[in-house]
KETORDREN-653389 format. One record per residue: residue in one letter; chain; z, x, y of N, C-alpha, C, O, CB in turn. Coordinates in nm, 4 decimals, always signed. Glycine has a CB too. Example, Ala and Ser with C-alpha at 12.3 -4.5 7.8 and 13.67 -1.06 7.14 Angstrom:
// residues 2
['A', 'A', [+0.7800, +1.3190, -0.5690], [+0.7800, +1.2300, -0.4500], [+0.7800, +1.3200, -0.3300], [+0.8465, +1.4236, -0.3319], [+0.9046, +1.1308, -0.4473]]
['S', 'A', [+0.7080, +1.2850, -0.2250], [+0.7140, +1.3670, -0.1060], [+0.7870, +1.2900, +0.0030], [+0.8039, +1.3409, +0.1138], [+0.5725, +1.4084, -0.0598]]
// end
This chain:
// residues 107
['M', 'A', [+16.9469, +3.8584, -6.5679], [+16.8243, +3.9170, -6.6292], [+16.7424, +3.7951, -6.6537], [+16.6198, +3.8065, -6.6521], [+16.8509, +4.0045, -6.7659]]
['T', 'A', [+16.8085, +3.6574, -6.6805], [+16.7158, +3.5582, -6.7124], [+16.6567, +3.4941, -6.5763], [+16.5518, +3.4302, -6.5674], [+16.7856, +3.4520, -6.8045]]
['R', 'A', [+16.7458, +3.5246, -6.4739], [+16.7034, +3.4793, -6.3568], [+16.5693, +3.5092, -6.2879], [+16.5014, +3.4323, -6.2197], [+16.7904, +3.5118, -6.2847]]
['K', 'A', [+16.5457, +3.6376, -6.3203], [+16.3989, +3.7013, -6.2746], [+16.2668, +3.5910, -6.3258], [+16.1882, +3.5336, -6.2506], [+16.3766, +3.8760, -6.3643]]
['P', 'A', [+16.2712, +3.5850, -6.4496], [+16.1674, +3.5231, -6.5317], [+16.1738, +3.3516, -6.4600], [+16.0760, +3.2866, -6.4232], [+16.2128, +3.5404, -6.7232]]
['I', 'A', [+16.2981, +3.3146, -6.4564], [+16.2922, +3.1521, -6.3991], [+16.2420, +3.1722, -6.2484], [+16.1642, +3.0874, -6.2047], [+16.4653, +3.0604, -6.3999]]
['L', 'A', [+16.2777, +3.2699, -6.1722], [+16.2465, +3.2699, -6.0264], [+16.0911, +3.2976, -6.0252], [+16.0247, +3.2354, -5.9423], [+16.3363, +3.3867, -5.9391]]
['L', 'A', [+16.0349, +3.3755, -6.1006], [+15.9029, +3.4021, -6.0990], [+15.8070, +3.2930, -6.1596], [+15.6858, +3.2953, -6.1380], [+15.8882, +3.5238, -6.1640]]
['I', 'A', [+15.8725, +3.1915, -6.2416], [+15.8149, +3.0761, -6.2908], [+15.8039, +2.9888, -6.1652], [+15.6963, +2.9451, -6.1242], [+15.8976, +3.0124, -6.4085]]
['C', 'A', [+15.9260, +2.9657, -6.1052], [+15.9137, +2.8757, -6.0011], [+15.8137, +2.9252, -5.8621], [+15.7662, +2.8363, -5.7915], [+16.0638, +2.8485, -5.9611]]
['L', 'A', [+15.7945, +3.0291, -5.8392], [+15.7436, +3.0859, -5.7463], [+15.5741, +3.0580, -5.7831], [+15.4925, +3.0237, -5.6976], [+15.8034, +3.2359, -5.7379]]
['I', 'A', [+15.5471, +3.0771, -5.9048], [+15.4059, +3.0460, -5.9516], [+15.3811, +2.9099, -5.9569], [+15.2671, +2.8726, -5.9293], [+15.3753, +3.0996, -6.0829]]
['V', 'A', [+15.4763, +2.8176, -5.9909], [+15.4359, +2.6665, -5.9811], [+15.4381, +2.6223, -5.8547], [+15.3492, +2.5416, -5.8276], [+15.5205, +2.5747, -6.0563]]
['G', 'A', [+15.5222, +2.6543, -5.7583], [+15.5290, +2.6382, -5.6152], [+15.4016, +2.6538, -5.5417], [+15.3602, +2.5747, -5.4570], [+15.6217, +2.7297, -5.5622]]
['S', 'A', [+15.3332, +2.7795, -5.5870], [+15.2341, +2.8351, -5.5104], [+15.1022, +2.7447, -5.5360], [+15.0102, +2.7310, -5.4554], [+15.2170, +2.9893, -5.5481]]
['F', 'A', [+15.1116, +2.6854, -5.6647], [+14.9975, +2.5822, -5.6824], [+15.0237, +2.4445, -5.5993], [+14.9326, +2.3738, -5.5563], [+14.9828, +2.5455, -5.8447]]
['A', 'A', [+15.1498, +2.4202, -5.5851], [+15.1620, +2.2859, -5.5294], [+15.1597, +2.2769, -5.3663], [+15.1571, +2.1733, -5.2999], [+15.2949, +2.2268, -5.5835]]
['C', 'A', [+15.1615, +2.4212, -5.3149], [+15.1165, +2.4339, -5.1778], [+14.9811, +2.4175, -5.1238], [+14.8861, +2.4751, -5.1767], [+15.1471, +2.5441, -5.1434]]
['R', 'A', [+14.9656, +2.3324, -5.0084], [+14.8260, +2.3246, -4.9696], [+14.8122, +2.3348, -4.8022], [+14.8998, +2.2869, -4.7301], [+14.7642, +2.1815, -5.0292]]
['A', 'A', [+14.7276, +2.3826, -4.7633], [+14.7337, +2.3998, -4.5933], [+14.7136, +2.2556, -4.5335], [+14.6569, +2.1705, -4.6021], [+14.5993, +2.5094, -4.5261]]
['Q', 'A', [+14.7473, +2.2339, -4.4392], [+14.7461, +2.1219, -4.3588], [+14.5994, +2.0985, -4.3080], [+14.5352, +2.1872, -4.2517], [+14.8469, +2.1393, -4.2449]]
['E', 'A', [+14.5513, +1.9728, -4.3322], [+14.4170, +1.9490, -4.2716], [+14.4281, +1.9225, -4.1272], [+14.5205, +1.8572, -4.0786], [+14.3453, +1.8328, -4.3376]]
['K', 'A', [+14.3301, +1.9755, -4.0587], [+14.3196, +1.9827, -3.9107], [+14.2803, +1.8311, -3.8710], [+14.1889, +1.7759, -3.9323], [+14.2025, +2.1002, -3.8591]]
['P', 'A', [+14.3432, +1.7707, -3.7778], [+14.3202, +1.6197, -3.7623], [+14.1836, +1.6291, -3.6900], [+14.1441, +1.7256, -3.6245], [+14.4456, +1.5315, -3.6712]]
['L', 'A', [+14.1130, +1.5035, -3.7144], [+13.9701, +1.4924, -3.6807], [+13.9874, +1.4830, -3.5060], [+14.0863, +1.4341, -3.4514], [+13.8890, +1.3424, -3.7649]]
['S', 'A', [+13.8742, +1.5383, -3.4368], [+13.8771, +1.5162, -3.3084], [+13.8127, +1.3749, -3.2717], [+13.7507, +1.3049, -3.3517], [+13.8125, +1.6289, -3.2448]]
['E', 'A', [+13.8345, +1.3475, -3.1532], [+13.7722, +1.1998, -3.1123], [+13.5981, +1.1913, -3.1425], [+13.5342, +1.0907, -3.1732], [+13.8030, +1.1729, -2.9261]]
['N', 'A', [+13.5534, +1.3148, -3.1249], [+13.3991, +1.3163, -3.1383], [+13.3639, +1.3338, -3.2691], [+13.2439, +1.3232, -3.2941], [+13.3301, +1.4224, -3.0597]]
['D', 'A', [+13.4565, +1.3638, -3.3794], [+13.4333, +1.3710, -3.5076], [+13.4512, +1.2473, -3.5792], [+13.3923, +1.2295, -3.6859], [+13.5057, +1.4650, -3.5577]]
['K', 'A', [+13.5393, +1.1471, -3.5219], [+13.5722, +1.0258, -3.5537], [+13.4513, +0.9368, -3.5238], [+13.4150, +0.8598, -3.6127], [+13.6938, +0.9884, -3.4854]]
['I', 'A', [+13.3871, +0.9397, -3.4103], [+13.2844, +0.8798, -3.3634], [+13.1672, +0.9127, -3.4483], [+13.0878, +0.8286, -3.4903], [+13.2688, +0.9108, -3.2304]]
['Q', 'A', [+13.1610, +1.0463, -3.4722], [+13.0125, +1.0878, -3.5536], [+13.0573, +1.0368, -3.6791], [+12.9590, +0.9919, -3.7381], [+12.9585, +1.2688, -3.5655]]
['N', 'A', [+13.1710, +1.0222, -3.7526], [+13.1941, +0.9793, -3.8915], [+13.1477, +0.8264, -3.9054], [+13.0969, +0.7829, -4.0087], [+13.3526, +0.9982, -3.9308]]
['V', 'A', [+13.1723, +0.7435, -3.7815], [+13.1401, +0.6273, -3.7849], [+12.9844, +0.6089, -3.8170], [+12.9448, +0.5470, -3.9158], [+13.1846, +0.5743, -3.6675]]
['V', 'A', [+12.8973, +0.6715, -3.7194], [+12.7606, +0.6911, -3.7380], [+12.7124, +0.7218, -3.8673], [+12.6297, +0.6514, -3.9252], [+12.7206, +0.7835, -3.6597]]
['I', 'A', [+12.7664, +0.8348, -3.9186], [+12.7220, +0.8705, -4.0719], [+12.7376, +0.7822, -4.1710], [+12.6619, +0.7663, -4.2667], [+12.7878, +0.9780, -4.1250]]
['N', 'A', [+12.8762, +0.7019, -4.1374], [+12.8708, +0.5955, -4.2631], [+12.8136, +0.4619, -4.2363], [+12.7983, +0.3747, -4.3218], [+13.0132, +0.5644, -4.3178]]
['M', 'A', [+12.7776, +0.4505, -4.0888], [+12.6870, +0.3226, -4.0853], [+12.5581, +0.3612, -4.1521], [+12.5056, +0.2772, -4.2251], [+12.6562, +0.2669, -3.9307]]
['F', 'A', [+12.4922, +0.4963, -4.1332], [+12.3709, +0.4996, -4.1846], [+12.3813, +0.5231, -4.3543], [+12.2936, +0.4904, -4.4342], [+12.2927, +0.6118, -4.1053]]
['Q', 'A', [+12.4995, +0.5825, -4.3848], [+12.5216, +0.5675, -4.5464], [+12.4867, +0.4276, -4.5849], [+12.3974, +0.4076, -4.6672], [+12.6814, +0.5969, -4.5963]]
['Q', 'A', [+12.5568, +0.3241, -4.5259], [+12.5569, +0.1673, -4.5834], [+12.4020, +0.1429, -4.5726], [+12.3464, +0.0785, -4.6616], [+12.6586, +0.0396, -4.4804]]
['L', 'A', [+12.3433, +0.1838, -4.4848], [+12.1957, +0.1394, -4.4717], [+12.1205, +0.2286, -4.5994], [+12.0225, +0.1782, -4.6543], [+12.1263, +0.1815, -4.2989]]
['A', 'A', [+12.1595, +0.3323, -4.6334], [+12.1027, +0.4087, -4.7523], [+12.1385, +0.3225, -4.8861], [+12.0608, +0.2945, -4.9774], [+12.1703, +0.5678, -4.7600]]
['D', 'A', [+12.2682, +0.2898, -4.8750], [+12.3235, +0.2070, -4.9905], [+12.2808, +0.0605, -5.0059], [+12.3054, -0.0005, -5.1100], [+12.4692, +0.2056, -4.9800]]
['R', 'A', [+12.2146, +0.0017, -4.8988], [+12.1771, -0.1364, -4.8799], [+12.3003, -0.2221, -4.8867], [+12.2871, -0.3223, -4.9570], [+12.0742, -0.1806, -4.9834]]
['D', 'A', [+12.4081, -0.2063, -4.8336], [+12.5283, -0.2486, -4.8226], [+12.5513, -0.3494, -4.6917], [+12.6106, -0.3027, -4.5944], [+12.6099, -0.1278, -4.8220]]
['A', 'A', [+12.5172, -0.4507, -4.6895], [+12.5494, -0.5176, -4.5580], [+12.6835, -0.5639, -4.5248], [+12.7173, -0.5805, -4.4077], [+12.4726, -0.6272, -4.5448]]
['E', 'A', [+12.7705, -0.5878, -4.6351], [+12.8921, -0.6040, -4.6070], [+12.9790, -0.5041, -4.5642], [+13.0592, -0.5243, -4.4730], [+12.9345, -0.6511, -4.6931]]
['K', 'A', [+12.9668, -0.3699, -4.6384], [+13.0180, -0.2444, -4.5814], [+12.9739, -0.2117, -4.4337], [+13.0576, -0.1673, -4.3550], [+12.9736, -0.1322, -4.6709]]
['L', 'A', [+12.8366, -0.2342, -4.3930], [+12.7719, -0.2258, -4.2891], [+12.8734, -0.2559, -4.1551], [+12.8927, -0.1921, -4.0516], [+12.6555, -0.3167, -4.3089]]
['K', 'A', [+12.9232, -0.3710, -4.2023], [+12.9902, -0.4428, -4.0974], [+13.1124, -0.3836, -4.0526], [+13.1645, -0.4040, -3.9429], [+13.0172, -0.5729, -4.1363]]
['I', 'A', [+13.1649, -0.2922, -4.1638], [+13.2938, -0.2331, -4.0834], [+13.2624, -0.1359, -3.9978], [+13.3491, -0.0995, -3.9183], [+13.4002, -0.1732, -4.1678]]
['Y', 'A', [+13.1387, -0.0772, -3.9965], [+13.1186, +0.0348, -3.8993], [+13.0291, -0.0114, -3.7740], [+12.9842, +0.0746, -3.6983], [+13.0475, +0.1593, -3.9757]]
['C', 'A', [+13.0031, -0.1511, -3.7521], [+12.9416, -0.2032, -3.6498], [+13.0004, -0.2972, -3.5866], [+13.0617, -0.3797, -3.6544], [+12.8380, -0.2397, -3.6773]]
['T', 'A', [+12.9984, -0.3106, -3.4451], [+13.0239, -0.4240, -3.3698], [+12.9163, -0.5065, -3.3488], [+12.7998, -0.4698, -3.3642], [+13.0743, -0.3934, -3.2551]]
['A', 'A', [+12.9544, -0.6310, -3.3096], [+12.8369, -0.7317, -3.2925], [+12.7290, -0.6924, -3.1948], [+12.6133, -0.7340, -3.2016], [+12.8897, -0.8662, -3.2454]]
['D', 'A', [+12.7750, -0.6094, -3.1036], [+12.6826, -0.5797, -2.9797], [+12.6171, -0.4214, -2.9982], [+12.5673, -0.3537, -2.9083], [+12.7830, -0.5912, -2.8254]]
['I', 'A', [+12.6331, -0.3831, -3.1451], [+12.5746, -0.2350, -3.1421], [+12.4278, -0.2410, -3.0994], [+12.3608, -0.3437, -3.1099], [+12.5839, -0.1596, -3.2922]]
['M', 'A', [+12.3798, -0.1218, -3.0491], [+12.2627, -0.0968, -3.0108], [+12.2285, +0.0582, -3.0524], [+12.2920, +0.1576, -3.0171], [+12.2553, -0.1304, -2.8658]]
['V', 'A', [+12.1148, +0.0541, -3.1342], [+12.0826, +0.2006, -3.1732], [+11.9290, +0.1933, -3.1293], [+11.8471, +0.1021, -3.1407], [+12.1114, +0.2446, -3.3516]]
['L', 'A', [+11.9197, +0.3136, -3.0784], [+11.7716, +0.3579, -3.0387], [+11.7161, +0.4232, -3.1298], [+11.7760, +0.5250, -3.1643], [+11.7561, +0.4394, -2.9248]]
['E', 'A', [+11.6197, +0.3990, -3.1820], [+11.5844, +0.4666, -3.3047], [+11.4311, +0.4804, -3.2987], [+11.3549, +0.3845, -3.3110], [+11.6350, +0.3866, -3.4352]]
['N', 'A', [+11.3886, +0.6195, -3.2770], [+11.2321, +0.6471, -3.2701], [+11.1653, +0.5334, -3.1724], [+11.0767, +0.4596, -3.2154], [+11.1591, +0.6379, -3.4336]]
['G', 'A', [+11.2053, +0.5262, -3.0626], [+11.1671, +0.4399, -2.9581], [+11.1859, +0.2934, -2.9757], [+11.1295, +0.2148, -2.8996], [+11.0371, +0.4626, -2.9312]]
['S', 'A', [+11.2539, +0.2578, -3.0616], [+11.2802, +0.1063, -3.0728], [+11.4159, +0.0838, -3.0704], [+11.4962, +0.1640, -3.1182], [+11.2253, +0.0417, -3.1968]]
['V', 'A', [+11.4556, -0.0490, -3.0031], [+11.5979, -0.0768, -3.0094], [+11.6172, -0.1614, -3.1192], [+11.5463, -0.2555, -3.1549], [+11.6535, -0.1372, -2.8866]]
['W', 'A', [+11.7329, -0.1132, -3.1752], [+11.7747, -0.1958, -3.3160], [+11.9040, -0.2595, -3.2817], [+11.9815, -0.1819, -3.2258], [+11.7974, -0.0938, -3.4612]]
['N', 'A', [+11.9494, -0.3832, -3.3007], [+12.0808, -0.4437, -3.3060], [+12.1230, -0.4804, -3.4486], [+12.0510, -0.4555, -3.5453], [+12.0835, -0.5661, -3.2186]]
['F', 'A', [+12.2265, -0.5326, -3.4570], [+12.2901, -0.5623, -3.6056], [+12.1993, -0.6367, -3.6779], [+12.1795, -0.6049, -3.7952], [+12.4274, -0.6443, -3.6076]]
['D', 'A', [+12.1316, -0.7444, -3.6219], [+12.0263, -0.8225, -3.6812], [+11.9322, -0.7237, -3.7707], [+11.9104, -0.7223, -3.8918], [+11.9425, -0.8979, -3.5629]]
['T', 'A', [+11.8834, -0.6385, -3.6602], [+11.7642, -0.5592, -3.7090], [+11.8135, -0.4564, -3.8449], [+11.7392, -0.4157, -3.9342], [+11.7034, -0.4614, -3.5690]]
['L', 'A', [+11.9659, -0.4287, -3.8288], [+12.0014, -0.3196, -3.9299], [+12.0045, -0.4263, -4.0806], [+11.9747, -0.3856, -4.1929], [+12.1786, -0.2294, -3.8817]]
['L', 'A', [+12.0365, -0.5302, -4.0558], [+12.0461, -0.6339, -4.1714], [+11.9057, -0.6601, -4.2054], [+11.8850, -0.6733, -4.3260], [+12.1245, -0.7751, -4.1323]]
['Q', 'A', [+11.8095, -0.6703, -4.1312], [+11.6744, -0.6861, -4.1838], [+11.6321, -0.5711, -4.2536], [+11.5585, -0.5929, -4.3498], [+11.5788, -0.7153, -4.0815]]
['K', 'A', [+11.6659, -0.4335, -4.2239], [+11.6260, -0.3178, -4.2740], [+11.6706, -0.3156, -4.4223], [+11.6001, -0.2769, -4.5155], [+11.6787, -0.2057, -4.1916]]
['I', 'A', [+11.7977, -0.3626, -4.4312], [+11.8881, -0.3763, -4.5577], [+11.7873, -0.4610, -4.6475], [+11.7372, -0.4156, -4.7503], [+12.0492, -0.4598, -4.5283]]
['N', 'A', [+11.7677, -0.5632, -4.6079], [+11.7209, -0.6847, -4.6787], [+11.5636, -0.6336, -4.7255], [+11.5180, -0.6387, -4.8397], [+11.7252, -0.8334, -4.5683]]
['Q', 'A', [+11.5024, -0.5885, -4.6159], [+11.3599, -0.5190, -4.6766], [+11.3681, -0.4269, -4.7977], [+11.3027, -0.4387, -4.9013], [+11.2910, -0.4258, -4.5658]]
['N', 'A', [+11.4653, -0.3261, -4.7668], [+11.4609, -0.2155, -4.8618], [+11.5217, -0.2685, -4.9912], [+11.4855, -0.2093, -5.0929], [+11.5384, -0.0870, -4.8081]]
['K', 'A', [+11.6127, -0.3757, -5.0067], [+11.6454, -0.4299, -5.1265], [+11.5290, -0.4841, -5.2140], [+11.5497, -0.5061, -5.3333], [+11.7371, -0.5293, -5.1003]]
['M', 'A', [+11.4165, -0.5045, -5.1625], [+11.3007, -0.5430, -5.2293], [+11.2344, -0.4311, -5.2936], [+11.1549, -0.4581, -5.3837], [+11.2129, -0.6077, -5.1422]]
['I', 'A', [+11.2521, -0.3225, -5.2652], [+11.1782, -0.1859, -5.3187], [+11.2748, -0.1513, -5.4061], [+11.3906, -0.1373, -5.3670], [+11.1428, -0.0593, -5.2101]]
['S', 'A', [+11.2393, -0.1329, -5.5366], [+11.2980, -0.1294, -5.6465], [+11.3380, +0.0227, -5.6558], [+11.4529, +0.0520, -5.6887], [+11.2125, -0.1873, -5.7552]]
['D', 'A', [+11.2505, +0.1137, -5.6290], [+11.3037, +0.2778, -5.6197], [+11.3185, +0.3214, -5.4782], [+11.2728, +0.4287, -5.4388], [+11.1928, +0.3904, -5.6903]]
['F', 'A', [+11.3819, +0.2386, -5.4026], [+11.4238, +0.2895, -5.2548], [+11.5043, +0.3921, -5.2595], [+11.5955, +0.3817, -5.3415], [+11.4939, +0.1925, -5.1694]]
['K', 'A', [+11.5000, +0.4824, -5.2013], [+11.5896, +0.6116, -5.1577], [+11.5839, +0.6454, -5.0268], [+11.4821, +0.6564, -4.9586], [+11.5535, +0.7366, -5.2257]]
['R', 'A', [+11.6950, +0.6612, -4.9942], [+11.7048, +0.7108, -4.8389], [+11.8073, +0.8149, -4.8295], [+11.9221, +0.8023, -4.8723], [+11.7465, +0.5905, -4.7321]]
['I', 'A', [+11.7513, +0.9371, -4.7607], [+11.8427, +1.0497, -4.7534], [+11.8845, +1.0787, -4.6151], [+11.7939, +1.1272, -4.5473], [+11.7825, +1.1699, -4.8120]]
['N', 'A', [+11.9957, +1.0623, -4.5556], [+12.0377, +1.0570, -4.4192], [+12.0576, +1.2282, -4.3709], [+12.1302, +1.3044, -4.4348], [+12.1884, +0.9574, -4.4105]]
['R', 'A', [+11.9895, +1.2654, -4.2633], [+12.0283, +1.4001, -4.2167], [+12.0488, +1.3805, -4.0847], [+11.9576, +1.3319, -4.0178], [+11.9302, +1.5114, -4.2411]]
['I', 'A', [+12.1627, +1.4124, -4.0297], [+12.1986, +1.3737, -3.8779], [+12.2567, +1.4999, -3.8134], [+12.3547, +1.5672, -3.8452], [+12.3136, +1.2457, -3.8661]]
['D', 'A', [+12.1669, +1.5130, -3.7121], [+12.2224, +1.6345, -3.6372], [+12.2597, +1.5922, -3.5231], [+12.1708, +1.5304, -3.4644], [+12.1346, +1.7471, -3.6163]]
['F', 'A', [+12.3834, +1.6038, -3.4535], [+12.4480, +1.5336, -3.3245], [+12.4144, +1.6129, -3.2278], [+12.4360, +1.7323, -3.2488], [+12.6021, +1.5125, -3.3196]]
['I', 'A', [+12.3626, +1.5808, -3.1165], [+12.3413, +1.6671, -2.9974], [+12.4478, +1.6377, -2.8882], [+12.4886, +1.7294, -2.8168], [+12.1964, +1.6445, -2.9389]]
['K', 'A', [+12.4884, +1.5240, -2.8760], [+12.6014, +1.4787, -2.7809], [+12.6688, +1.3824, -2.8142], [+12.6083, +1.2841, -2.8571], [+12.5671, +1.4457, -2.6633]]
['T', 'A', [+12.8181, +1.3794, -2.8050], [+12.8824, +1.2508, -2.8116], [+13.0125, +1.2352, -2.7163], [+13.0926, +1.3259, -2.6936], [+12.9206, +1.2268, -2.9585]]
['E', 'A', [+13.0181, +1.1152, -2.6691], [+13.1096, +1.1118, -2.5619], [+13.1710, +0.9511, -2.5765], [+13.1174, +0.8570, -2.6351], [+13.0276, +1.1505, -2.4086]]
['S', 'A', [+13.2695, +0.9524, -2.5210], [+13.3435, +0.8210, -2.5096], [+13.4298, +0.8090, -2.3641], [+13.4689, +0.9084, -2.3029], [+13.4495, +0.8098, -2.6428]]
['K', 'A', [+13.4494, +0.6880, -2.3257], [+13.5148, +0.6348, -2.2182], [+13.5545, +0.5150, -2.2488], [+13.4845, +0.4194, -2.2820], [+13.4459, +0.6327, -2.1071]]
['G', 'A', [+13.6842, +0.5215, -2.2357], [+13.7664, +0.3924, -2.2958], [+13.7352, +0.3464, -2.4084], [+13.7270, +0.4349, -2.4936], [+13.7614, +0.2790, -2.2235]]
['S', 'A', [+13.7143, +0.2441, -2.4444], [+13.6930, +0.1983, -2.5825], [+13.5388, +0.1863, -2.6162], [+13.4991, +0.1170, -2.7099], [+13.7649, +0.0590, -2.6030]]
['I', 'A', [+13.4485, +0.2636, -2.5273], [+13.3157, +0.2666, -2.5455], [+13.2776, +0.4137, -2.5970], [+13.3215, +0.5082, -2.5315], [+13.2461, +0.2245, -2.4149]]
['S', 'A', [+13.2031, +0.4379, -2.7039], [+13.1422, +0.5479, -2.7285], [+13.0230, +0.5541, -2.7510], [+12.9712, +0.4500, -2.7915], [+13.1857, +0.5980, -2.8047]]
['W', 'A', [+12.9376, +0.6726, -2.7343], [+12.7873, +0.6844, -2.7645], [+12.7833, +0.8292, -2.8138], [+12.8656, +0.9172, -2.7883], [+12.6821, +0.6552, -2.6286]]
['T', 'A', [+12.6556, +0.8397, -2.9007], [+12.6368, +0.9680, -2.9421], [+12.4637, +0.9773, -2.9580], [+12.3897, +0.8890, -3.0014], [+12.7295, +0.9958, -3.0854]]
['S', 'A', [+12.4320, +1.0929, -2.9159], [+12.2776, +1.1389, -2.9388], [+12.2744, +1.2150, -3.0735], [+12.3633, +1.2910, -3.1120], [+12.2176, +1.2447, -2.8114]]
['Y', 'A', [+12.1637, +1.1857, -3.1385], [+12.1388, +1.2554, -3.2767], [+12.0044, +1.2861, -3.2944], [+11.9668, +1.3413, -3.3978], [+12.1797, +1.1727, -3.3958]]
// end
Protein backbone atom coordinates (compact mmCIF):
# COMPACT_ATOMS: atom_id res chain seq x y z
CA UNK A 1 0.00 0.00 0.00
CA UNK A 2 2.88 2.41 0.67
CA UNK A 3 4.26 1.84 -2.83
CA UNK A 4 1.45 3.77 -4.51
CA UNK A 5 2.04 7.09 -2.67
CA UNK A 6 5.81 6.80 -3.22
CA UNK A 7 5.29 6.02 -6.90
CA UNK A 8 2.88 8.94 -7.21
CA UNK A 9 5.37 11.32 -5.56
CA UNK A 10 8.15 10.10 -7.89
CA UNK A 11 5.95 10.67 -10.94
CA UNK A 12 5.01 14.17 -9.83
CA UNK A 13 8.60 15.17 -9.04
CA UNK A 14 9.83 13.58 -12.27
CA UNK A 15 7.30 15.49 -14.36
CA UNK A 16 8.73 18.81 -13.15
CA UNK A 17 12.25 17.74 -14.09
CA UNK A 18 11.30 16.87 -17.69
CA UNK A 19 11.89 19.46 -20.38
CA UNK A 20 11.37 19.40 -24.09
CA UNK A 21 14.50 19.40 -26.18
CA UNK A 22 15.32 22.71 -27.74
CA UNK A 23 15.34 22.76 -31.50
CA UNK A 24 18.85 23.42 -32.82
CA UNK A 25 19.26 26.77 -34.56
CA UNK A 26 19.40 26.75 -38.33
CA UNK A 27 22.35 28.36 -40.11
CA UNK A 28 20.11 31.33 -41.02
CA UNK A 29 19.04 31.74 -37.39
CA UNK A 30 22.68 31.79 -36.29
CA UNK A 31 23.52 34.45 -38.88
CA UNK A 32 20.51 36.55 -37.91
CA UNK A 33 21.41 36.26 -34.21
CA UNK A 34 24.83 37.75 -34.96
CA UNK A 35 23.15 40.76 -36.63
CA UNK A 36 20.70 41.14 -33.74
CA UNK A 37 23.53 40.98 -31.20
CA UNK A 38 25.67 43.40 -33.19
CA UNK A 39 22.92 46.02 -33.20
CA UNK A 40 22.27 45.35 -29.51
CA UNK A 41 25.88 46.30 -28.79
CA UNK A 42 25.31 49.54 -30.71
CA UNK A 43 22.25 50.16 -28.54
CA UNK A 44 24.26 49.36 -25.40
CA UNK A 45 27.17 51.51 -26.68
CA UNK A 46 29.59 48.66 -25.93
CA UNK A 47 32.54 48.76 -28.34
CA UNK A 48 34.31 45.80 -26.74
CA UNK A 49 31.34 43.45 -27.11
CA UNK A 50 30.73 44.78 -30.61
CA UNK A 51 34.09 43.26 -31.61
CA UNK A 52 32.68 39.80 -30.81
CA UNK A 53 30.03 40.14 -33.52
CA UNK A 54 32.04 41.88 -36.25
CA UNK A 55 34.94 41.03 -38.47
CA UNK A 56 37.45 43.69 -39.46
CA UNK A 57 36.00 43.81 -42.98
CA UNK A 58 32.33 44.12 -41.99
CA UNK A 59 30.16 46.06 -44.42
CA UNK A 60 26.75 47.31 -43.36
CA UNK A 61 24.60 49.01 -45.98
CA UNK A 62 22.47 51.24 -43.81
CA UNK A 63 19.99 53.70 -45.24
CA UNK A 64 22.02 54.28 -48.40
CA UNK A 65 25.35 54.55 -46.57
CA UNK A 66 28.17 52.05 -46.26
CA UNK A 67 29.26 51.46 -42.68
CA UNK A 68 32.47 49.63 -41.79
CA UNK A 69 33.78 48.75 -38.34
CA UNK A 70 35.24 52.23 -37.83
CA UNK A 71 31.85 53.73 -38.65
CA UNK A 72 30.20 51.52 -36.03
CA UNK A 73 32.76 52.63 -33.43
CA UNK A 74 32.13 56.27 -34.36
CA UNK A 75 28.39 55.76 -33.87
CA UNK A 76 29.05 54.30 -30.42
CA UNK A 77 31.34 57.18 -29.44
CA UNK A 78 28.86 59.79 -30.72
CA UNK A 79 26.04 58.18 -28.78
CA UNK A 80 28.08 57.96 -25.56
CA UNK A 81 28.01 61.77 -25.47
CA UNK A 82 24.20 61.74 -25.36
CA UNK A 83 23.17 61.25 -21.74
CA UNK A 84 19.59 60.20 -22.42
CA UNK A 85 20.46 58.07 -25.47
CA UNK A 86 18.08 55.19 -26.10
CA UNK A 87 18.07 52.93 -29.12
CA UNK A 88 15.43 50.27 -29.70
CA UNK A 89 16.20 47.77 -32.42
CA UNK A 90 13.52 46.15 -34.54
CA UNK A 91 14.87 44.02 -37.34
CA UNK A 92 12.72 42.28 -39.93
CA UNK A 93 14.85 39.88 -41.94
CA UNK A 94 14.04 39.61 -45.63
CA UNK A 95 16.65 37.18 -46.87
CA UNK A 96 19.67 35.43 -45.35
CA UNK A 97 22.26 33.45 -47.30
CA UNK A 98 25.68 31.94 -46.84
CA UNK A 99 28.29 30.40 -49.07
CA UNK A 100 31.27 28.83 -47.38
CA UNK A 101 32.52 31.15 -44.67
CA UNK A 102 30.71 34.24 -45.99
CA UNK A 103 27.17 35.19 -45.00
CA UNK A 104 24.91 38.09 -45.78
CA UNK A 105 21.43 39.12 -44.84
CA UNK A 106 18.91 41.72 -45.93
CA UNK A 107 16.73 43.26 -43.27
